[in-house]
C-alpha positions as CSV (number, residue, x, y, z in Angstrom):
1,M,-7.7,-15.0,1.6
2,I,-4.6,-13.2,1.8
3,T,-2.4,-14.3,4.8
4,G,0.1,-12.2,6.8
5,D,3.0,-14.2,5.4
6,V,2.0,-12.9,1.9
7,I,2.4,-9.3,2.5
8,F,5.7,-9.4,4.4
9,D,7.1,-7.3,7.5
10,L,8.2,-3.7,7.5
11,P,11.9,-4.2,6.8
12,F,10.9,-5.4,3.2
13,Y,9.1,-2.2,2.6
14,N,11.9,0.0,4.4
15,A,14.3,-1.6,1.8
16,K,12.0,0.2,-1.0
17,G,10.4,-3.2,-1.4
18,I,6.9,-2.8,-3.5
19,L,4.7,-5.8,-3.3
20,T,2.2,-6.8,-5.9
21,G,0.0,-9.5,-6.0
22,G,-3.6,-10.9,-6.9
23,D,-4.9,-12.6,-9.9
24,I,-3.8,-11.8,-13.6
25,Y,-7.6,-11.1,-14.3
26,G,-8.1,-8.9,-11.1
27,P,-8.3,-8.2,-8.7
28,R,-4.8,-7.1,-8.4
29,Y,-3.2,-5.2,-5.4
30,R,0.0,-3.1,-4.6
31,I,1.7,-2.5,-1.3
32,A,4.2,0.2,-1.0
33,K,5.9,2.6,1.7
34,L,4.6,6.3,1.1
35,T,6.9,8.8,2.7
36,V,4.9,12.3,3.0
37,E,7.2,15.4,3.6
38,H,5.7,18.0,5.8
39,E,7.0,21.7,5.4
40,P,8.4,23.2,8.6
41,V,5.7,24.7,10.8
42,E,8.0,28.0,11.6
43,E,10.4,29.7,9.1
44,G,13.9,28.0,9.6
45,G,12.3,25.0,11.1
46,E,13.0,21.5,10.1
47,T,11.1,19.5,7.4
48,T,9.5,16.5,8.9
49,S,8.3,13.2,7.2
50,E,5.8,10.6,8.0
51,N,5.6,7.0,6.7
52,F,2.4,5.1,5.6
53,F,1.6,2.0,3.8
54,E,-0.1,2.8,0.4
55,V,-2.3,0.0,-0.7
56,C,-3.8,0.1,-4.3
57,I,-6.2,-2.1,-5.6
58,W,-7.4,-2.5,-9.2
59,H,-9.7,-5.0,-11.4
60,A,-7.8,-5.2,-14.7
61,S,-5.4,-7.6,-16.2
62,T,-3.1,-4.5,-16.9
63,C,0.0,-3.9,-14.5
64,Y,-0.2,-1.2,-12.0
65,E,1.8,1.3,-14.2
66,K,-0.5,0.9,-17.3
67,T,-3.9,0.9,-15.2
68,P,-5.8,4.2,-15.5
69,E,-5.7,6.3,-12.2
70,E,-9.5,6.2,-12.2
71,Q,-9.6,2.4,-12.0
72,I,-7.4,2.2,-9.0
73,T,-8.8,2.5,-5.4
74,R,-6.1,3.8,-2.7
75,K,-5.8,3.9,0.8
76,T,-3.2,4.4,3.3
77,F,-2.4,3.0,6.8
78,P,0.1,3.8,9.4
79,F,3.5,2.4,8.6
80,D,3.6,0.1,11.6
81,A,2.8,-3.4,12.8
82,E,-0.8,-2.4,13.6
83,G,-1.0,-0.6,10.4
84,R,0.4,-3.8,8.5
85,E,-2.8,-5.8,10.3
86,A,-5.1,-3.2,9.0
87,V,-3.7,-3.6,5.5
88,L,-4.3,-7.4,5.6
89,A,-7.9,-6.9,6.9
90,W,-8.6,-4.3,4.2
91,L,-7.4,-6.4,1.8
92,N,-9.5,-9.3,2.5
93,E,-12.6,-7.4,2.7
94,Q,-12.0,-5.7,-0.7
95,I,-11.1,-9.0,-2.5
96,P,-13.3,-11.6,-2.3
97,E,-12.3,-15.3,-1.6
98,R,-12.6,-17.6,-4.7
């Protein structure tokens, strides 16, 4: 079971932190902050951005960068305290306890 103290709090991800974890033989996971830029709604308007947690799970012994995209499951969550709790719950649903 993955616990809240393992996935860190929001300031870690705000500082460009990326957390990877799991077993060397899989499943493995990666949590990062994802910023999505939105084009202005009207001409001359301001670009806005929205932050999310992007969580990736893969069942391989390779690192994230070497794992084929089709083997990675991705999900996004709001970048806030409730989103962090949802990340934790989803990871524990997806990764069986050994």
